[in-house]
C-alpha positions in Angstrom: 112.4 -32.8 207.1 115.0 -30.3 207.6 114.3 -26.6 208.0 115.9 -25.8 204.7 113.8 -28.2 202.7 110.5 -27.0 204.5 111.4 -23.3 203.4 112.3 -24.5 199.8 108.8 -26.4 199.9 107.0 -23.2 200.8 108.7 -21.2 198.1 107.7 -23.6 195.5 104.0 -23.6 196.8 104.0 -19.8 196.5 105.5 -20.0 193.1 102.9 -22.6 192.0 100.1 -20.5 193.4 101.3 -17.4 191.5 101.6 -19.3 188.2 98.2 -20.8 188.6 96.8 -17.3 189.1 98.6 -16.1 186.0 97.4 -19.0 184.1 93.8 -18.4 185.2 94.0 -14.8 184.2 95.5 -15.6 180.9 92.7 -18.0 180.4 90.0 -15.6 181.1 91.6 -13.0 178.8 91.6 -15.7 176.0 88.0 -16.6 176.5 87.0 -12.9 176.5 88.9 -12.4 173.2 87.4 -15.5 171.6 83.9 -14.6 172.6 84.2 -11.0 171.2 85.5 -12.5 168.0 82.6 -15.0 167.8 79.8 -12.3 168.3 77.6 -11.0 165.5 78.4 -7.4 166.5 82.1 -8.1 165.7 81.1 -9.0 162.1 78.7 -6.3 161.6 81.2 -3.8 162.8 83.9 -5.2 160.5 81.7 -5.7 157.4 78.9 -3.1 157.7 78.2 -2.9 153.9 77.6 -6.6 153.6 75.0 -6.4 156.2 73.4 -3.4 154.8 73.3 -5.0 151.4 71.9 -8.2 152.9 69.3 -6.5 154.7 68.1 -4.6 151.7 67.9 -7.8 149.7 66.1 -9.6 152.3 63.6 -6.7 152.6 63.1 -6.7 148.9 62.6 -10.2 148.7 60.1 -10.4 151.6 58.3 -7.3 150.2 57.9 -8.8 146.8 56.5 -12.0 148.2 53.7 -10.1 149.8 52.8 -7.8 146.8 
């Protein structure tokens, strides 16, 4: 191998390593975003009245069964 091809190989290795790090970072960010959207807290924060109404209905139903 010539000196020129060796330096080109090293440049390519550095570029590949940098891209792999960028890809890993983007993948972690994607997983974090997906997990936050899939959590129950996300839906409670987005639709609070639905959960309040559902809780009241569930409480009334359970309370009526015991009475």
